[in-house]
C-alpha positions as CSV (number, residue, x, y, z in Angstrom):
1,M,0.0,0.0,0.0
2,L,2.8,2.4,0.9
3,G,4.6,1.6,-2.3
4,G,1.5,2.5,-4.3
5,V,1.2,5.9,-2.6
6,L,4.8,6.7,-3.2
7,L,4.5,5.7,-6.8
8,I,1.5,8.0,-7.3
9,C,3.4,10.9,-5.5
10,L,6.4,10.3,-7.8
11,V,4.3,10.3,-10.9
12,V,2.4,13.4,-9.9
13,G,5.7,15.1,-9.0
14,I,7.2,14.2,-12.4
15,I,4.2,15.4,-14.3
16,S,4.0,18.6,-12.3
17,G,7.7,19.1,-12.8
18,F,7.4,18.9,-16.6
19,V,4.4,21.2,-16.7
20,A,6.1,23.8,-14.4
21,G,9.3,23.5,-16.3
22,S,7.7,24.1,-19.6
23,I,5.9,27.2,-18.2
24,Y,9.1,28.5,-16.8
25,E,10.8,27.9,-20.2
26,S,8.1,29.7,-22.1
27,K,8.6,32.8,-19.8
28,G,12.4,32.9,-20.5
29,R,13.3,31.3,-17.2
30,S,15.3,28.2,-16.4
31,G,13.3,25.0,-17.3
32,S,15.2,23.0,-14.8
33,T,14.3,25.4,-12.0
34,G,10.7,25.1,-13.0
35,F,10.9,21.3,-13.0
36,L,12.3,21.3,-9.5
37,V,9.6,23.7,-8.2
38,G,6.9,21.6,-9.9
39,F,8.4,18.3,-8.7
40,F,8.7,19.2,-5.1
41,L,5.6,21.4,-4.8
42,G,3.2,19.6,-7.2
43,I,0.1,21.6,-8.1
44,I,1.3,24.6,-6.0
45,G,4.5,24.6,-8.1
46,I,2.5,24.9,-11.3
47,I,0.6,27.8,-9.8
48,I,3.9,29.5,-8.8
49,A,5.2,28.9,-12.3
50,L,2.1,30.6,-13.7
51,L,2.6,33.6,-11.4
52,V,6.3,34.1,-12.1
53,S,6.9,37.1,-14.2
54,P,8.6,36.6,-17.7
55,D,12.2,37.5,-18.3
56,Q,11.5,39.9,-21.2
57,E,15.2,40.4,-22.0
58,K,15.7,36.7,-22.6
59,L,12.5,36.4,-24.6
60,D,13.5,39.3,-26.8
61,Q,17.0,37.7,-27.2
62,R,15.4,34.5,-28.4
63,K,13.2,36.3,-30.9
64,F,16.2,38.3,-32.1
65,E,18.1,35.0,-32.7
66,K,15.1,33.6,-34.7
67,G,15.0,36.8,-36.8
68,E,11.6,37.9,-35.4
69,L,13.1,41.1,-33.8
70,A,15.9,43.4,-34.9
71,R,18.0,46.0,-33.0
72,C,17.8,49.7,-33.5
73,G,21.1,51.0,-35.0
74,H,20.9,54.0,-32.7
75,C,19.9,52.9,-29.2
76,K,20.4,49.1,-29.6
77,E,16.9,48.3,-28.2
78,Y,14.9,45.4,-29.6
79,I,12.4,46.5,-32.2
80,R,10.0,44.8,-34.7
81,T,11.7,43.9,-38.0
82,D,9.2,46.0,-40.0
83,A,9.6,49.1,-37.8
84,V,10.2,52.4,-39.7
85,V,10.8,54.5,-36.5
86,C,12.3,53.2,-33.3
87,P,9.7,53.2,-30.6
88,H,12.4,53.8,-28.0
89,C,14.5,56.6,-29.4
90,Q,12.1,57.8,-32.0
91,R,14.7,57.9,-34.8
92,S,14.1,56.9,-38.4
93,L,15.3,53.4,-39.4
94,E,15.1,54.0,-43.1
95,D,17.9,55.2,-45.4
96,F,17.6,58.8,-46.5
97,V,19.1,61.2,-49.0
98,C,21.9,63.6,-47.9
99,G,20.7,67.2,-48.3
100,E,24.1,68.4,-49.5
101,C,25.2,65.9,-52.1
102,G,22.0,63.8,-52.8
103,Q,23.6,60.5,-52.0
104,T,21.7,57.7,-50.1
105,V,22.9,57.5,-46.6
106,A,22.2,54.7,-44.0
107,A,19.8,55.7,-41.2
108,N,22.4,55.2,-38.5
109,A,25.2,57.3,-40.2
110,K,26.5,60.3,-38.3
111,V,28.4,61.7,-41.3
112,C,27.6,61.4,-45.1
113,P,30.2,59.0,-46.5
114,S,30.2,61.0,-49.8
115,C,30.6,64.6,-48.8
116,G,31.4,64.4,-45.1
117,T,28.4,66.5,-44.0
118,E,27.5,65.9,-40.4
119,L,24.0,64.4,-40.1
120,E,21.5,64.6,-37.2
C-alpha cells in the first residue's frame, strides 16, 4: 500500500515538474528550476510557475536570434523587423538622402560618406 502511494506521488511530481518546467521555459526562465519547483511542490509549483513574471530580455533575445526582432542601430533596443521609426529613441530606421550631395545614406550614419556633411 505504501509503495503505491509513493509511486503516485512520484508520478504526480514528475508530471507537475514537466508542466512547471515548460511554463518557466516559455517565460524565458530556467526550465530545470521550473521542473524542481513543480516536482517538489506539485500543483502549487504549477501555480507558482504561472505567477512568475517573464524575463523579457531573454524572450527578446530568443526572438532576435530567430529573426523575429531586430535591434535599433541608434539605441540598440529590440524592435520589430518592420519598424520604420524606433519606438524607444524615435529615430528613423530607413535610409535617407543627404541634403548636400544627394547620395543615399544609412539611417544610423553620423556623417555622409560621400561629402562628409554631419547628419542629425
